C-alpha positions as CSV (number, residue, x, y, z in Angstrom):
1,X,2.7,59.1,17.7
2,X,1.2,56.1,15.4
3,X,-2.1,57.0,13.5
4,X,-5.5,55.1,14.6
5,X,-6.3,52.5,12.1
6,X,-10.5,52.1,12.7
7,X,-12.2,49.0,11.1
8,X,-15.9,50.1,10.6
9,X,-17.0,47.5,8.2
10,X,-17.4,49.8,5.5
11,X,-15.6,52.9,3.9
12,X,-17.1,56.5,3.8
13,X,-15.8,57.6,0.3
14,X,-13.0,55.8,-1.9
15,X,-9.2,57.7,-1.5
16,X,-8.9,60.4,-4.2
17,X,-5.2,58.7,-5.0
18,X,-6.6,55.5,-5.3
19,X,-8.9,56.7,-8.0
20,X,-6.9,59.0,-9.7
21,X,-4.4,55.6,-9.7
22,X,-7.1,53.6,-11.3
23,X,-6.8,54.6,-15.1
24,X,-2.7,54.1,-14.9
25,X,-3.0,50.5,-13.5
26,X,-5.5,49.7,-16.1
27,X,-3.8,51.3,-19.2
28,X,-0.3,49.8,-17.8
29,X,-2.1,45.8,-17.1
30,X,-3.9,46.1,-20.7
31,X,-1.2,47.2,-22.6
32,X,1.3,44.2,-21.0
33,X,-1.7,41.9,-21.4
34,X,-2.3,42.8,-25.1
35,X,1.4,42.6,-25.6
36,X,1.2,38.9,-24.4
37,X,-1.8,38.6,-26.8
38,X,0.1,39.2,-29.9
39,X,2.6,36.9,-29.3
40,X,0.1,33.9,-28.6
41,X,-2.5,34.6,-31.0
42,X,-0.7,34.1,-34.1
43,X,-0.7,30.1,-33.1
44,X,-3.7,30.2,-30.8
45,X,-6.8,32.4,-32.2
46,X,-8.1,32.7,-29.2
47,X,-6.1,34.7,-27.9
48,X,-7.6,37.6,-29.5
49,X,-10.1,37.7,-26.2
50,X,-7.4,37.7,-23.5
51,X,-6.6,41.4,-23.4
52,X,-10.4,42.2,-23.9
53,X,-10.8,39.6,-21.1
54,X,-8.9,41.0,-18.5
55,X,-10.3,44.6,-19.2
56,X,-13.6,43.4,-18.6
57,X,-12.6,41.4,-15.5
58,X,-10.8,45.1,-14.6
59,X,-14.1,46.8,-15.3
60,X,-16.2,44.8,-13.3
61,X,-14.0,45.3,-10.0
62,X,-13.6,48.7,-10.4
63,X,-17.8,49.2,-10.4
64,X,-17.8,46.3,-7.6
65,X,-16.1,48.7,-5.5
66,X,-18.3,51.6,-6.2
67,X,-21.5,49.8,-6.2
68,X,-20.8,48.7,-2.4
69,X,-19.3,51.7,-1.4
70,X,-21.6,54.4,-2.6
71,X,-24.8,51.8,-3.0
72,X,-24.2,49.0,-0.2
73,X,-22.2,51.5,2.4
74,X,-19.9,48.0,3.0
75,X,-20.6,45.0,3.4
76,X,-18.4,41.2,3.9
77,X,-16.0,42.5,1.3
78,X,-15.2,46.0,3.1
79,X,-14.8,43.6,6.2
80,X,-12.1,41.1,4.6
81,X,-10.4,44.1,3.0
82,X,-10.0,45.6,6.1
83,X,-9.1,42.6,8.4
84,X,-6.5,42.3,5.6
85,X,-5.4,45.6,5.9
86,X,-4.9,44.9,9.8
87,X,-2.4,41.9,8.5
88,X,-0.5,44.4,6.1
89,X,-0.1,46.8,8.8
90,X,1.1,44.4,11.0
91,X,3.6,43.2,8.5
92,X,5.2,47.0,7.7
93,X,5.1,48.0,11.5
94,X,6.4,44.4,13.2
95,X,7.0,41.5,11.1
96,X,7.7,38.8,13.8
97,X,4.3,39.6,15.3
98,X,2.7,39.5,11.4
99,X,4.6,35.7,11.2
100,X,2.9,34.9,14.9
101,X,-0.4,36.1,13.7
102,X,-0.7,34.8,9.5
103,X,0.9,31.5,10.6
104,X,-0.6,30.1,14.0
105,X,-4.4,29.6,14.4
106,X,-6.9,32.2,15.5
107,X,-6.6,32.7,19.3
108,X,-7.2,35.8,21.7
109,X,-3.4,35.7,22.1
110,X,-3.1,36.0,18.1
111,X,-6.3,38.8,18.1
112,X,-3.9,40.7,20.6
113,X,-0.8,41.1,18.7
114,X,-3.0,43.7,16.7
115,X,-3.5,47.2,18.2
116,X,-4.5,50.7,17.6
117,X,-2.2,51.4,14.7
118,X,-2.6,48.4,13.0
119,X,-6.7,48.1,13.2
120,X,-8.1,45.0,14.2
121,X,-9.3,42.4,12.2
122,X,-13.1,42.3,12.2
123,X,-13.8,39.8,15.1
124,X,-17.2,37.3,13.4
125,X,-14.0,37.1,10.5
126,X,-11.1,36.6,13.0
127,X,-12.5,33.8,15.0
128,X,-14.2,31.8,11.7
129,X,-11.8,29.1,9.9
130,X,-13.4,29.8,6.3
131,X,-13.4,33.8,6.6
132,X,-9.9,34.1,7.8
133,X,-8.6,31.3,5.4
134,X,-9.9,34.0,2.5
135,X,-8.2,37.1,4.4
136,X,-5.3,35.4,5.0
137,X,-5.2,34.4,1.1
138,X,-5.7,38.4,0.3
139,X,-2.7,39.8,2.6
140,X,-0.5,39.5,0.3
141,X,-2.4,40.9,-2.6
142,X,-3.2,44.2,0.0
143,X,0.2,45.1,0.4
144,X,0.8,44.8,-3.4
145,X,-2.4,47.3,-3.8
146,X,-0.8,49.6,-0.4
147,X,-3.6,49.2,1.3
148,X,-5.8,50.3,-1.0
149,X,-9.6,48.6,-1.5
150,X,-9.6,50.0,-5.3
151,X,-6.5,48.8,-6.4
152,X,-6.7,45.9,-4.2
153,X,-9.8,44.6,-6.0
154,X,-7.9,45.8,-9.2
155,X,-4.9,43.1,-8.5
156,X,-7.3,40.1,-7.5
157,X,-9.7,40.4,-10.5
158,X,-6.4,40.2,-12.7
159,X,-4.7,37.1,-10.7
160,X,-8.4,35.3,-10.8
161,X,-8.7,35.9,-14.4
162,X,-6.1,33.3,-15.0
163,X,-7.8,30.2,-13.6
164,X,-10.7,31.2,-15.9
165,X,-8.5,31.6,-19.3
166,X,-7.2,28.2,-18.2
167,X,-10.5,26.6,-18.3
168,X,-11.5,28.8,-21.3
169,X,-8.6,27.4,-23.3
170,X,-9.7,23.8,-22.4
171,X,-13.1,24.8,-23.7
172,X,-11.6,25.9,-26.8
173,X,-9.5,22.9,-27.1
174,X,-12.7,20.7,-27.5
175,X,-14.7,23.3,-29.2
176,X,-12.0,25.7,-31.5
177,X,-14.7,26.6,-34.2
178,X,-16.7,27.7,-31.2
179,X,-14.3,30.2,-29.6
180,X,-16.1,33.5,-29.8
181,X,-19.4,32.4,-28.4
182,X,-17.8,30.4,-25.4
183,X,-15.8,33.7,-25.0
184,X,-19.1,35.6,-24.9
185,X,-20.6,32.6,-22.5
186,X,-17.9,32.1,-20.2
187,X,-15.2,35.1,-20.0
188,X,-17.9,37.7,-20.5
189,X,-21.0,36.4,-18.3
190,X,-22.2,39.4,-16.8
191,X,-22.6,38.2,-13.3
192,X,-19.6,36.6,-13.4
193,X,-17.8,39.7,-14.2
194,X,-19.6,41.5,-11.5
195,X,-19.6,38.8,-8.7
196,X,-16.4,37.3,-9.7
197,X,-13.7,40.2,-9.6
198,X,-14.5,41.7,-6.4
199,X,-12.8,40.7,-2.5
200,X,-15.2,38.0,-1.9
201,X,-15.3,34.3,-1.1
202,X,-16.8,33.9,-4.9
203,X,-14.0,35.7,-6.2
204,X,-11.8,33.0,-5.0
205,X,-13.9,30.0,-5.2
206,X,-14.8,30.5,-8.9
207,X,-10.9,31.1,-10.0
208,X,-10.3,28.1,-8.2
209,X,-12.9,25.6,-9.5
210,X,-11.7,27.2,-12.8
211,X,-8.0,25.7,-11.9
212,X,-9.5,22.5,-10.5
213,X,-11.1,21.2,-13.8
214,X,-8.8,22.9,-16.1
215,X,-5.6,21.5,-14.7
216,X,-7.9,17.6,-14.0
217,X,-8.3,17.6,-17.9
218,X,-4.7,18.4,-18.7
219,X,-3.1,15.7,-16.2
220,X,-5.6,13.3,-16.1
221,X,-7.2,12.7,-19.6
222,X,-4.8,14.5,-21.7
223,X,-1.9,13.5,-19.8
224,X,0.5,17.0,-20.1
225,X,2.6,18.0,-17.5
226,X,1.1,15.6,-15.4
227,X,3.1,16.7,-11.7
228,X,2.9,20.1,-12.3
229,X,-1.0,19.8,-12.9
230,X,-1.2,17.2,-9.8
231,X,-0.2,19.8,-7.8
232,X,-2.3,22.5,-9.0
233,X,-5.1,20.4,-8.8
234,X,-4.7,19.5,-5.1
235,X,-4.1,22.8,-4.3
236,X,-7.1,24.3,-5.8
237,X,-8.7,21.4,-4.4
238,X,-7.9,22.3,-1.1
239,X,-8.7,26.2,-1.7
240,X,-12.4,25.5,-2.7
241,X,-12.9,22.5,0.7
242,X,-11.8,25.2,3.0
243,X,-13.6,28.7,1.3
244,X,-16.7,26.8,-0.2
245,X,-16.8,22.6,0.2
246,X,-20.0,22.7,-1.8
247,X,-18.4,23.2,-5.0
248,X,-15.9,20.7,-4.4
249,X,-18.7,17.9,-3.3
250,X,-20.5,19.1,-6.7
251,X,-17.6,19.1,-9.2
252,X,-15.8,15.5,-8.0
253,X,-18.7,13.2,-9.1
254,X,-19.0,14.6,-12.9
255,X,-14.7,14.8,-12.9
256,X,-15.1,11.0,-12.2
257,X,-17.5,10.8,-14.8
258,X,-15.3,12.6,-17.5
259,X,-12.3,10.4,-16.5
260,X,-13.8,7.3,-17.0
261,X,-16.0,7.8,-19.9
262,X,-13.5,9.7,-21.7
263,X,-11.5,6.2,-21.7
264,X,-14.8,4.4,-22.8
265,X,-15.6,6.4,-26.1
266,X,-12.3,5.4,-27.2
267,X,-13.2,1.6,-27.3
268,X,-13.9,0.3,-30.8
269,X,-16.4,-1.8,-30.4
270,X,-20.2,-1.0,-29.5
271,X,-21.4,-3.7,-27.8
272,X,-18.3,-3.1,-25.1
273,X,-19.1,0.9,-25.3
274,X,-22.2,0.5,-24.0
275,X,-21.9,-2.4,-21.7
276,X,-19.6,0.1,-19.9
277,X,-21.9,3.1,-19.6
278,X,-23.7,1.3,-16.5
279,X,-20.3,0.3,-14.9
280,X,-18.7,3.9,-15.1
281,X,-22.3,5.2,-13.5
282,X,-21.8,2.7,-10.6
283,X,-17.8,3.5,-10.4
284,X,-18.4,7.1,-10.4
285,X,-21.0,7.0,-7.6
286,X,-19.0,4.3,-5.5
287,X,-15.8,6.7,-6.0
288,X,-17.7,10.0,-5.4
289,X,-19.5,8.2,-2.3
290,X,-16.0,7.1,-1.1
291,X,-14.1,10.3,-1.2
292,X,-17.0,12.2,0.4
293,X,-16.8,9.5,3.4
294,X,-12.9,9.9,3.3
295,X,-13.6,13.7,4.1
296,X,-16.0,13.2,6.1
297,X,-14.1,11.3,8.7
298,X,-11.1,13.9,8.9
299,X,-13.7,17.0,8.7
300,X,-17.2,16.8,10.5
301,X,-19.3,18.9,7.8
302,X,-18.2,16.4,5.3
303,X,-20.6,14.0,6.3
304,X,-23.7,13.7,4.7
305,X,-25.7,13.8,7.7
306,X,-24.2,17.2,8.2
307,X,-24.3,18.3,5.1
308,X,-28.2,17.7,4.9
309,X,-28.9,19.2,8.4
310,X,-26.9,22.2,7.5
311,X,-28.7,22.8,4.6
312,X,-32.2,22.3,6.0
313,X,-31.6,24.8,9.2
314,X,-29.6,27.2,6.4
315,X,-32.9,27.3,4.5
316,X,-35.1,28.0,7.2
317,X,-32.7,30.8,8.2
318,X,-33.3,32.5,5.5
319,X,-36.8,32.6,5.1
320,X,-37.0,34.4,8.5
321,X,-38.6,37.6,8.3
322,X,-35.5,39.8,8.1
323,X,-34.9,38.2,4.4
324,X,-38.8,38.9,3.4
325,X,-38.6,40.7,0.1
326,X,-35.6,39.2,-1.1
327,X,-36.3,35.4,-0.3
328,X,-37.7,32.4,-1.9
329,X,-39.2,29.4,-1.2
330,X,-39.0,25.6,-2.7
331,X,-41.1,24.1,0.4
332,X,-40.1,22.6,4.0
333,X,-38.3,19.5,4.1
334,X,-36.6,17.6,6.7
335,X,-32.2,17.1,7.0
336,X,-33.2,13.7,5.6
337,X,-31.9,12.0,1.9
338,X,-35.7,11.6,0.9
339,X,-36.8,15.2,2.8
340,X,-33.7,16.7,0.1
341,X,-34.1,14.6,-2.6
342,X,-38.0,15.8,-2.9
343,X,-37.1,19.0,-4.3
344,X,-35.2,17.8,-6.4
345,X,-37.1,19.4,-9.7
346,X,-37.7,22.9,-7.7
347,X,-34.7,23.4,-6.4
348,X,-32.9,22.5,-9.8
349,X,-35.0,24.9,-11.5
350,X,-34.3,27.8,-8.7
351,X,-30.9,27.3,-8.7
352,X,-30.7,27.4,-12.6
353,X,-32.9,30.5,-13.3
354,X,-33.8,32.4,-10.4
355,X,-34.5,34.9,-9.4
356,X,-37.2,35.4,-12.4
357,X,-37.6,38.9,-13.8
358,X,-41.0,39.5,-12.4
359,X,-39.2,38.7,-9.0
360,X,-36.9,41.7,-9.4
361,X,-37.0,44.5,-6.7
362,X,-33.6,46.4,-7.2
363,X,-31.3,47.4,-10.1
364,X,-29.0,44.4,-9.4
365,X,-31.9,41.8,-9.5
366,X,-33.3,42.9,-12.4
367,X,-30.0,42.7,-13.8
368,X,-29.7,38.9,-12.5
369,X,-33.4,38.1,-13.6
370,X,-32.6,39.6,-17.3
371,X,-29.4,37.1,-17.3
372,X,-31.4,34.7,-15.8
373,X,-34.4,35.1,-18.8
374,X,-31.5,34.9,-21.6
375,X,-30.5,31.6,-19.6
376,X,-33.6,30.0,-19.6
377,X,-34.3,30.8,-23.6
378,X,-31.0,29.4,-24.4
379,X,-32.2,26.3,-22.3
380,X,-34.8,25.9,-23.7
381,X,-34.0,26.7,-27.6
382,X,-31.8,22.7,-28.1
383,X,-34.9,20.9,-26.4
384,X,-36.6,23.0,-29.8
385,X,-34.2,22.8,-32.3
386,X,-32.4,19.1,-31.8
387,X,-34.5,17.3,-29.5
388,X,-33.9,15.5,-26.0
389,X,-33.1,12.6,-27.7
390,X,-30.1,14.0,-30.2
391,X,-29.1,16.0,-26.8
392,X,-28.8,13.1,-24.9
393,X,-26.9,11.6,-27.5
394,X,-24.6,14.4,-27.8
395,X,-23.9,14.6,-24.3
396,X,-22.8,10.7,-24.2
397,X,-20.0,11.2,-27.1
398,X,-19.1,14.6,-25.6
399,X,-17.5,13.6,-21.8
400,X,-16.6,17.2,-21.6
401,X,-20.2,18.3,-22.1
402,X,-21.7,15.9,-19.8
403,X,-19.1,16.7,-17.0
404,X,-20.7,20.2,-17.7
405,X,-24.3,18.9,-17.4
406,X,-23.5,16.7,-13.9
407,X,-21.5,19.5,-12.4
408,X,-24.4,22.2,-13.2
409,X,-27.1,20.2,-12.3
410,X,-25.5,18.9,-9.3
411,X,-24.4,22.6,-8.1
412,X,-28.2,24.3,-9.3
413,X,-29.5,21.5,-7.1
414,X,-27.3,22.2,-3.8
415,X,-27.5,25.9,-3.8
416,X,-31.1,25.9,-4.9
417,X,-32.4,23.6,-1.7
418,X,-30.0,25.2,1.2
419,X,-30.3,28.9,-0.2
420,X,-34.0,30.6,-0.2
421,X,-32.0,34.4,-0.5
422,X,-31.9,35.7,-4.0
423,X,-28.9,38.1,-2.9
424,X,-26.9,35.0,-1.8
425,X,-28.0,32.6,-4.7
426,X,-27.1,35.5,-7.3
427,X,-23.6,35.2,-5.9
428,X,-23.4,31.4,-5.6
429,X,-24.4,30.8,-8.9
430,X,-21.3,32.4,-10.6
431,X,-19.4,29.2,-9.9
432,X,-21.5,27.0,-12.1
433,X,-23.2,29.7,-14.4
434,X,-20.8,30.0,-17.2
435,X,-20.3,26.5,-17.7
436,X,-24.0,26.1,-17.9
437,X,-24.1,28.8,-20.5
438,X,-21.3,27.1,-22.2
439,X,-22.7,23.8,-22.0
440,X,-25.9,25.3,-24.1
441,X,-23.9,27.3,-26.6
442,X,-22.2,24.1,-27.9
443,X,-25.5,22.1,-28.3
444,X,-26.9,25.1,-29.9
445,X,-24.2,25.2,-32.2
446,X,-23.3,21.5,-32.6
447,X,-23.8,21.0,-35.6
448,X,-21.3,24.0,-37.0
449,X,-19.1,22.1,-35.0
450,X,-19.7,18.9,-36.4
451,X,-19.0,20.3,-40.1
452,X,-15.8,22.0,-38.7
453,X,-14.6,18.6,-37.5
454,X,-15.4,17.0,-41.0
455,X,-13.5,19.4,-42.8
456,X,-10.5,19.6,-40.5
457,X,-10.5,15.5,-40.5
458,X,-10.5,15.9,-44.6
459,X,-7.6,18.5,-43.9
460,X,-5.9,15.8,-41.8
461,X,-6.0,12.9,-44.4
462,X,-4.9,15.0,-47.7
463,X,-2.1,16.2,-45.3
464,X,-0.9,13.2,-44.5
465,X,-1.6,11.6,-48.2
466,X,0.8,14.5,-49.5
467,X,3.4,13.7,-46.9
468,X,3.2,10.0,-47.9
469,X,3.6,10.9,-51.8
470,X,6.5,13.1,-51.2
471,X,7.7,10.4,-49.0
472,X,7.5,8.3,-51.7
473,X,8.9,10.2,-54.6
474,X,12.3,11.1,-52.4
475,X,13.2,7.5,-52.4
476,X,14.7,6.5,-55.5
477,X,16.0,2.6,-56.4
478,X,19.9,2.7,-56.3
479,X,20.8,1.6,-60.1
480,X,22.4,-2.1,-60.1
481,X,26.0,-2.1,-61.3
């Protein structure tokens, strides 16, 4: 008789076998990561953080599992896992039915392919496109994890780290002398390690946006392996659109500004360079609106009116009595452009820095409040140290920093204006907070970066001079006979 599988939306406890297997998996993966690190660190010093980054992600994933099983007693992460486990069991028992259920859209016919031996996917997840998309993405991971919640989370945390590492490498490419502080701000950002390592939309979306940005830089800015990176941009963009479309909408304008601005700073004439700046922003806005309009024609949720209407409804819903004690209020507004933009300053502040430490009412919120306090201090310090004028001067000199700035502010505004629940806000922030922290850390250490670049330029000039002298000394005129 086949064993009945019941998906409850919570786990009573983690299995002893998976807990005992955890140290073995961690040791094996860290050992392989360390071997890879030793090969790469000889030519790239930033790789000294590779193995430690993977270890931090796995620890974050393990802690995430224990917290959701024994503290929260369930949640969306368990529902995602149990739904994916049903697909996994269907694959092992009836591969043909699995193929039909996996590749066809959700319907009662495909839902009835599951039975008591496989367990049934959670209904609210199965019949909603975005959540089912996430489930189907993690099915292979659950198969590799032997239907274990803990081991599957561990594997997902490691896979998601690859995209994060690629983005970190882009940051180090532009600011190599700051690889240590960038590792602290980007790889080891506390809330990203915790919320970005579990079986959640946030883990997938954060890794996907890192893939999108890093591959965009390689393919469109540096023009390295263009076909490969273009494919990665398309795939990661597709994943973001189906998991969390507002991330894509926040990233696109900044990416366009980055691409055009990177071209403009190469113009030697100061006059033409300054005249080009307004054109950049007009083109960026035009292309951005064009992309969103094209998406809006194909997918109704991308139309501007629909986005604004959804933001207004979501914000009002999250302020109801069920969320009291864990909610905040940026004020009421209607679903119009003027109504939404009227909340611009307060929404950006909420997205960047809330919950404040005095608003924290449980352990998770206290830790988030401390993190936000540090971010706020890092935000204030550049204004005191170098001043507003120099900050904007640096941003216009550094296209990557300009992108980080625009992406962080747009993202903070979008979640600040549409989210009134601290629990949701904390999770949503991980897709931009490490980028924002990296921006602030570069600004704070920009003087050191300038000194480093001058030294590097001097070394390059000296090397060129030596090479020129060696070439001239090797060439000797032939005696005339």
